[in-house]
C-alpha positions in Angstrom: 120.1 122.2 103.6 119.1 118.7 102.5 119.4 117.4 106.1 117.2 120.3 107.2 114.7 119.5 104.5 114.4 115.8 105.4 114.0 116.7 109.1 111.1 119.1 108.2 109.6 116.6 105.9 109.6 113.8 108.5 107.7 116.0 110.9 105.2 116.9 108.2 104.4 113.4 107.1 104.0 112.3 110.7 101.3 114.9 111.1 99.7 114.6 107.7 99.1 111.2 106.1 98.2 112.8 102.8 101.8 113.9 102.1 103.8 111.4 100.0 107.5 111.8 99.3 108.5 110.7 95.7 112.2 110.5 94.7 113.8 110.1 91.3 116.2 107.3 92.4 118.8 109.4 94.3 119.8 110.6 97.7 119.9 107.2 99.4 122.3 108.3 102.1 119.7 110.8 103.1 116.3 109.2 102.3 116.9 105.7 103.5 116.0 106.5 107.1 112.9 108.3 105.9 111.9 105.4 103.7 112.2 102.9 106.6 110.3 105.2 109.0 107.5 106.1 106.5 107.2 103.2 104.0 103.6 104.0 103.1 104.4 107.7 102.4 107.5 107.0 100.3 107.9 106.1 96.6 110.9 105.7 94.4 109.8 106.5 90.8 113.2 105.5 89.4 115.0 107.4 86.7 111.8 108.4 85.1 111.1 112.0 86.0 108.2 112.5 83.6 106.5 109.5 85.0 107.2 110.8 88.5 105.4 114.1 87.9 102.6 112.3 86.1 102.1 110.0 89.0 102.2 113.0 91.4 99.5 114.7 89.4 97.3 111.7 89.6 97.8 111.4 93.3 97.0 115.1 93.8 93.7 114.5 92.0 93.0 111.8 94.6 93.6 114.1 97.5 97.2 113.4 98.3 100.0 116.1 98.5 102.9 114.6 96.6 106.4 116.0 97.0 108.8 115.2 94.1 112.5 115.3 94.8 115.5 115.1 92.4 118.4 117.1 91.0 117.3 120.5 89.9 118.1 120.1 86.2 116.2 116.8 86.1 113.3 118.3 88.0 112.9 121.2 85.6 113.8 119.9 82.2 113.0 116.2 81.9 109.4 116.4 83.1 108.7 119.9 81.8 105.7 118.7 79.7 104.2 117.0 82.6 104.8 119.9 84.9 103.1 122.3 82.4 100.2 120.1 81.2 99.5 117.8 84.1 100.2 120.1 87.0 100.2 123.8 86.1 97.3 123.7 83.6 95.1 122.2 86.3 96.8 124.1 89.2 97.3 120.9 91.1 98.7 120.8 94.6 102.1 119.2 93.6 105.4 120.2 95.3 108.6 120.0 93.3 112.0 120.1 95.0 115.2 120.6 93.0 118.5 119.9 94.7 121.9 121.2 93.6 120.9 124.7 92.6 123.3 126.3 90.2 126.6 124.5 90.0 125.8 122.3 93.0 126.7 119.2 90.9 129.6 121.1 89.3 132.0 118.3 88.5 129.3 116.3 86.6 129.2 118.7 83.8 126.5 120.7 81.9 124.0 117.9 82.1 123.8 118.3 85.9 124.2 122.1 86.1 121.0 123.6 87.3 121.6 127.1 86.1 118.4 127.6 84.1 115.7 126.1 86.1 114.2 129.3 87.4 114.0 130.8 83.9 112.3 127.6 82.6 109.7 127.3 85.4 109.1 131.0 85.9 107.2 131.1 82.6 104.6 128.6 83.7 101.3 130.1 85.0 100.3 129.0 88.5 103.9 128.1 89.4 105.4 129.4 92.6 109.2 129.5 92.9 111.0 129.5 96.3 114.8 129.9 96.8 115.7 130.2 100.5 119.2 131.4 101.5 119.7 129.5 104.7 118.1 126.8 107.0 116.0 129.5 108.8 114.6 130.8 105.5 114.0 127.1 104.5 111.7 126.7 107.5 109.6 129.6 106.3 109.7 128.3 102.7 108.7 124.8 103.8 105.7 126.2 105.7 104.6 128.4 102.7 105.1 125.5 100.3 102.4 123.4 102.1 100.1 126.3 103.0 99.9 127.4 99.3 97.4 125.3 97.3 99.0 124.8 93.9 102.3 124.0 92.2 105.5 125.0 94.1 109.1 124.6 93.0 111.5 124.7 96.0 115.1 125.3 94.8 117.8 124.2 97.2 121.7 124.0 97.2 123.5 120.7 97.5 126.2 122.1 99.9 125.8 122.9 103.5 124.9 126.6 104.2 125.5 128.4 107.5 122.7 130.6 108.9 122.8 134.2 107.8 119.9 135.2 110.1 120.2 135.3 113.9 116.6 134.4 114.3 113.8 133.0 112.1 112.8 135.8 109.6 109.2 136.6 108.8 108.6 134.6 105.7 105.7 135.6 103.5 105.0 134.5 99.9 106.0 137.2 97.5 107.9 139.2 100.0 111.7 139.9 100.3 113.7 139.9 103.5 116.0 142.8 104.4 119.3 141.1 105.7 121.3 144.4 105.9 119.6 147.8 105.6 120.9 150.3 103.0 120.2 153.7 101.6 121.4 154.2 98.0 123.3 150.9 97.2 121.6 147.5 97.3 122.4 143.9 96.4 119.3 141.9 95.7 120.3 138.2 96.1 118.8 134.7 96.4 119.9 131.3 97.5 123.5 130.7 98.4 124.5 134.1 96.9 122.9 135.9 99.8 125.9 134.9 101.9 128.3 136.2 99.2 126.3 139.4 99.0 126.5 139.9 102.7 130.3 139.4 102.8 130.8 141.7 99.9 128.6 144.4 101.5 130.7 144.2 104.7 133.8 144.7 102.6 132.2 147.7 101.0 131.3 149.1 104.4 134.9 149.1 105.4 135.7 151.1 102.2 133.1 153.7 103.2 130.6 152.5 100.7 127.6 151.3 102.8 125.6 148.7 100.9 122.3 147.0 101.7 121.5 143.4 101.2 118.1 142.0 100.5 117.2 138.3 100.2 114.6 137.2 97.7 113.5 133.7 98.9 110.4 134.1 96.7 111.3 134.5 93.0 107.8 134.1 91.8 105.8 136.0 92.8 108.4 138.7 93.1 108.2 141.5 95.7 107.1 144.1 93.1 106.2 146.8 95.7 109.5 146.6 97.6 111.6 146.7 94.4 109.6 149.7 93.0 109.9 151.6 96.3 113.7 151.0 96.6 114.1 152.1 93.0 112.7 155.6 94.0 115.7 156.4 96.2 118.5 154.0 95.2 121.4 155.1 93.0 122.5 151.5 92.3 120.8 148.1 92.4 122.6 144.9 91.5 121.3 141.4 91.6 123.3 138.3 92.5 122.2 134.8 92.0 123.3 131.2 91.5 121.6 131.0 88.1 122.1 132.3 84.6 121.8 136.0 84.1 118.9 135.2 81.8 115.5 134.4 83.2 116.2 134.3 86.9 116.1 136.9 89.8 117.9 139.5 87.7 115.4 139.2 84.9 112.5 139.4 87.3 113.8 142.5 89.0 114.7 144.1 85.6 111.0 143.6 84.5 109.8 145.5 87.6 112.3 148.3 87.2 111.6 148.8 83.6 107.9 149.4 84.4 108.7 151.4 87.5 110.6 154.0 85.5 113.6 154.1 87.9 116.7 156.2 87.3 118.8 153.9 89.5 121.7 152.2 87.8 121.0 148.4 87.5 123.3 145.5 86.9 122.8 141.7 87.0 125.4 139.3 88.3 125.0 135.6 87.7 126.3 132.7 85.7 127.2 133.5 82.1 124.9 132.5 79.2 127.0 129.5 78.3 127.5 125.8 79.0 130.4 125.2 81.4 132.8 122.4 80.5 135.3 123.2 83.2 135.6 120.8 86.1 135.8 122.3 89.6 134.0 122.9 92.8 131.0 125.2 93.0 133.2 127.8 94.9 135.8 127.5 92.2 133.3 128.3 89.5 131.9 131.2 91.5 135.3 132.8 91.6 136.0 132.0 87.9 132.9 133.9 86.9 133.4 136.8 89.4 130.7 135.9 91.8 132.8 135.4 95.0 132.5 138.2 97.6 135.7 140.0 96.7 134.9 140.1 93.0 131.3 141.3 93.7 132.7 144.1 95.9 135.1 145.2 93.2 132.3 145.1 90.6 130.1 147.4 92.7 132.9 149.8 93.4 133.5 150.2 89.7 129.8 150.7 89.0 129.4 153.3 91.6 
């Protein structure tokens, strides 16, 4: 996904001289070619994320479209005051990109685990949050990120992701994408967990338990109307996300369901509300916390 992002960004800066790419001193294997090709539209802010966002805010006031790029936990936590007061309060056209969503940097420990960034930034007025599931959704998210005038946080995984769509889906801000139709069971997922949801749903189909899968590449604004309409007919809705069960997609969906007055059973699946001190790959941690496709299918079977 990072390679896809850099390719899209290279095309964008070629066509729009106002776009400036600002990095927080990382990603040199990826960004060096970009830096050499576009030296006047590239800036390394160093390990100073608050300063990076402050500079981006100033550049936005001068008519530029700055794009800040660093690890998700450093993009959401270290410059939070600047994101809130410099960018969101003034509704500035600053784009933030967080890499390593969830446990993308798993072996580096809790300081690098980006499992609370959605919950942190979702509280900020004017902030838009995008979490595409595959390279084709990323193309739509990238287009929306620049067409929207205001703060945007684009959340991306560190690992490579295979396409889940056979063709580029219709991507619209605040709208979900039906990946697999369903009737009374649904998995609402986002980011890398859409792949897990799809595999789990196919396992459930084999068991005679047909289950729909819906991707939510836009976390904020959430697709309120779709959720409320599904809740009228569904018997079970579960959410699946590479984020803490608190504050992310599951919480956003729960807020809609509580006001919609649904009778559907609802369950959130995501990372536990704890710091993780276990070293292991992202896939290992997914299985440890029951978020791999087989575990998800078993969870849904028990719920239904």
